C-alpha positions as CSV (number, residue, x, y, z in Angstrom):
1,M,21.2,-1.7,16.5
2,K,17.7,-3.1,17.4
3,K,15.5,-3.4,14.2
4,I,12.0,-1.9,14.2
5,T,8.8,-2.3,12.3
6,I,7.7,1.0,10.1
7,A,3.9,1.2,9.5
8,V,3.3,3.5,6.6
9,D,-0.5,4.2,6.1
10,G,-2.5,6.7,4.4
11,Y,-4.7,7.7,1.4
12,S,-4.1,6.3,-2.3
13,S,-1.5,8.4,-4.1
14,T,0.2,10.2,-1.3
15,G,3.5,8.5,-2.0
16,K,3.3,6.1,0.7
17,S,5.0,3.5,-1.3
18,T,7.9,5.9,-2.4
19,I,8.5,7.1,0.9
20,A,8.3,3.5,2.2
21,K,10.7,2.1,-0.3
22,Q,13.3,5.0,0.5
23,L,13.2,4.5,4.3
24,A,13.8,0.7,3.5
25,K,16.7,1.0,1.4
26,A,18.3,3.4,3.7
27,L,17.9,1.2,6.9
28,E,18.6,-2.0,4.7
29,Y,15.0,-3.4,5.7
30,V,12.4,-5.4,4.0
31,Y,10.0,-3.2,1.9
32,V,6.4,-4.8,1.4
33,D,3.8,-2.9,-0.5
34,T,0.2,-4.2,0.7
35,G,-1.3,-2.4,-1.8
36,A,0.2,-4.6,-4.6
37,M,-1.0,-7.5,-2.9
38,Y,-4.8,-6.4,-3.0
39,R,-4.0,-5.0,-6.6
40,A,-2.8,-8.5,-7.6
41,V,-6.0,-10.2,-6.1
42,T,-8.1,-7.6,-8.0
43,L,-6.3,-8.4,-11.1
44,F,-7.1,-12.2,-10.3
45,A,-10.7,-11.3,-10.0
46,M,-10.8,-9.6,-13.3
47,Q,-9.1,-12.2,-15.2
48,G,-11.8,-14.5,-13.5
49,G,-14.8,-12.6,-14.8
50,F,-15.8,-12.2,-11.0
51,I,-15.6,-8.3,-11.0
52,D,-16.1,-5.6,-13.4
53,A,-17.5,-1.9,-13.3
54,D,-21.1,-3.2,-12.8
55,T,-20.8,-6.8,-11.3
56,F,-19.2,-8.2,-8.4
57,K,-19.9,-12.1,-7.9
58,V,-18.6,-12.4,-4.8
59,Q,-19.5,-15.7,-3.6
60,A,-18.1,-17.2,-6.6
61,F,-14.7,-15.2,-6.4
62,L,-14.6,-16.4,-2.6
63,K,-14.5,-20.0,-3.6
64,V,-11.2,-19.4,-5.9
65,L,-9.8,-17.2,-3.3
66,P,-7.6,-20.1,-1.8
67,T,-5.8,-20.7,-5.2
68,I,-4.3,-17.1,-5.3
69,R,-0.5,-17.4,-4.5
70,L,1.3,-14.2,-4.0
71,K,5.0,-13.7,-3.9
72,F,7.1,-10.6,-3.9
73,V,10.3,-11.4,-6.1
74,Y,13.2,-9.0,-5.9
75,N,14.5,-7.5,-9.0
76,E,17.9,-6.5,-8.7
77,A,18.0,-4.4,-11.6
78,L,15.2,-2.4,-10.4
79,G,16.4,-2.5,-6.8
80,F,12.9,-3.5,-5.3
81,A,10.9,-6.3,-5.3
82,E,7.9,-7.0,-7.7
83,M,4.5,-8.8,-7.3
84,H,4.3,-12.1,-8.7
85,L,0.6,-13.8,-9.0
86,N,0.4,-17.5,-9.5
87,G,4.0,-17.6,-10.7
88,K,3.6,-14.5,-12.9
89,N,5.2,-11.3,-12.7
90,V,2.0,-8.8,-12.7
91,E,3.7,-5.6,-11.5
92,K,2.8,-3.4,-14.7
93,E,-0.5,-4.8,-15.0
94,I,-1.9,-4.1,-11.5
95,R,-0.8,-0.5,-11.8
96,T,-3.4,0.4,-14.5
97,M,-6.5,2.5,-13.9
98,E,-8.9,-0.4,-14.7
99,V,-7.2,-2.1,-11.4
100,S,-7.4,1.3,-9.6
101,R,-11.2,1.6,-9.9
102,L,-12.1,-1.8,-8.5
103,V,-9.3,-2.3,-5.8
104,S,-11.0,-0.8,-3.2
105,K,-13.9,-2.9,-3.6
106,I,-11.9,-5.8,-3.5
107,A,-10.1,-4.8,-0.2
108,A,-13.7,-4.2,1.6
109,I,-14.0,-8.0,1.5
110,S,-13.4,-9.4,5.2
111,E,-12.0,-12.9,3.6
112,V,-9.7,-11.1,1.5
113,R,-8.3,-8.7,4.5
114,Q,-8.2,-11.6,6.3
115,L,-5.8,-13.7,3.9
116,L,-3.5,-11.0,3.4
117,V,-3.2,-9.6,7.0
118,A,-2.1,-12.9,7.9
119,Q,0.4,-13.1,5.1
120,Q,1.5,-9.5,6.1
121,Q,2.1,-10.2,10.0
122,K,4.1,-13.5,8.8
123,M,6.4,-11.2,6.7
124,G,7.2,-8.8,9.7
125,K,7.8,-11.3,12.6
126,D,11.2,-10.6,12.7
127,K,11.0,-6.8,12.6
128,G,13.4,-4.7,9.9
129,I,10.5,-4.3,7.8
130,V,8.9,-1.2,6.2
131,M,5.2,-1.8,4.9
132,D,2.7,0.3,3.3
133,G,-0.8,0.4,3.2
134,R,-4.3,1.5,4.8
135,D,-4.3,-0.4,7.8
136,I,-0.8,-1.4,8.7
137,G,-0.5,0.8,12.2
138,T,-4.1,-0.1,13.2
139,V,-4.4,-4.0,12.2
140,V,-1.4,-5.4,11.1
141,F,0.9,-4.0,13.2
142,P,-0.7,-2.1,15.8
143,D,2.7,-2.3,17.9
144,A,5.0,-0.8,15.3
145,E,7.7,1.4,16.8
146,L,7.2,3.7,14.0
147,K,3.7,4.8,12.3
148,L,3.3,7.4,9.6
149,F,0.0,8.5,8.3
150,M,0.3,10.3,4.9
151,T,-2.0,12.7,3.5
152,A,-2.4,15.2,0.8
153,S,-5.2,17.3,-1.0
154,P,-7.3,15.4,-3.6
155,E,-6.3,17.3,-6.1
156,K,-2.5,17.3,-5.3
157,R,-2.5,13.3,-5.3
158,A,-4.8,13.2,-8.6
159,T,-2.2,15.3,-10.2
160,R,0.7,12.8,-9.2
161,R,-1.3,9.9,-10.3
162,Y,-2.0,11.7,-13.7
163,K,1.4,12.5,-14.4
164,E,2.5,8.9,-13.5
165,L,0.1,7.3,-15.7
166,L,1.0,9.5,-18.5
167,E,4.6,8.7,-18.2
168,R,3.9,5.1,-18.5
169,G,2.2,5.6,-21.6
170,D,-1.6,5.3,-20.2
171,K,-4.3,7.3,-21.6
172,V,-6.3,9.0,-19.1
173,Q,-7.9,12.2,-18.2
174,Y,-7.2,14.4,-15.2
175,E,-11.0,14.3,-14.2
176,E,-11.1,10.6,-14.4
177,V,-8.3,10.3,-12.1
178,L,-9.7,12.8,-9.6
179,K,-12.9,11.0,-9.6
180,N,-10.9,7.7,-8.7
181,V,-9.1,8.9,-6.0
182,Q,-11.9,10.5,-4.4
183,E,-14.3,7.4,-4.7
184,R,-11.5,5.5,-3.2
185,D,-11.2,7.5,-0.3
186,H,-14.5,7.2,0.2
187,I,-14.8,3.5,0.1
188,D,-11.5,2.9,1.9
189,S,-12.6,5.3,4.7
190,T,-16.4,3.9,5.1
191,R,-15.8,0.0,4.8
192,K,-16.6,-2.1,7.5
193,D,-13.5,-4.1,7.7
194,S,-10.4,-2.3,8.9
195,P,-11.4,1.3,7.3
196,L,-8.7,3.5,6.7
197,T,-8.1,5.6,10.0
198,K,-5.1,7.3,11.8
199,A,-3.9,5.2,14.3
200,T,-3.6,7.4,17.7
201,D,0.0,7.2,18.1
202,A,0.9,7.8,14.2
203,I,2.6,10.8,13.0
204,V,0.7,12.9,10.6
205,F,2.5,13.8,7.3
206,D,0.8,16.2,5.2
207,N,3.0,16.5,1.9
208,S,0.9,18.4,-0.3
209,D,3.7,21.2,-0.5
210,M,6.7,19.0,0.4
211,G,9.4,18.2,-1.8
212,L,10.6,14.2,-1.9
213,D,13.7,15.2,-0.4
214,E,12.4,17.2,2.3
215,Q,10.0,14.4,3.2
216,F,12.3,11.8,3.1
217,D,15.0,13.6,5.6
218,R,12.3,14.4,8.0
219,V,11.0,10.7,8.0
220,Y,14.3,9.3,8.2
221,D,15.3,11.3,11.2
222,Y,12.2,10.2,13.0
223,A,13.2,6.5,12.4
224,K,16.9,7.1,13.3
225,R,15.8,8.7,16.9
226,I,13.2,5.8,17.4
227,I,15.9,3.0,16.5
228,K,18.2,4.8,18.7
229,K,15.8,5.0,21.5
230,V,14.4,1.2,21.3
231,T,18.1,0.0,21.3
232,D,19.3,2.4,24.0
233,D,16.0,0.9,26.3
234,H,17.4,-2.9,25.5
């Protein structure tokens, strides 16, 4: 069977990573979480004192941007790859609310997007990849054979994220998480460089009231049909 490129875009906390991981595992494809890449760059900026809630030293940050090395390292025990920043596993650190509050500001910087998009395109040059993010179907892989656009109400997404953070042991308030979801929606959708928009040929997936099994079954069926069509056409 021919391999295809699968692009999964959508709003924060819509379960993009969950469905992308499931698809990649079922199809034996490579999974790439581009959100982890932007989060790792954000963590780097925070640790270097370039950004906090009140300030962002953009020009100083851009000078050190070329020193950032990102790598996905497969963790056999977990069954997926973890993000390493300059040789260190930062998978846990990049999932905090502190990083969530600032990641959209980092992702809005054109130089950051250019650097990461180039890396992402290189990762997917041989197809057989499932990549999730905000601009995969519109910018990174506009020719992807399957494009999904995930959405759900802000309240549903905030509830999911809130439970996830509590399970990790983070002390957060639901209202804080909801505000963060809404702010990220606004920044992601209105930024000048590669704003979050649905590709014209993407399949919209509103999973507000959909269970994980139903969601996966439907998406997997889409993928199998497209793979069969691409294979038959060749």
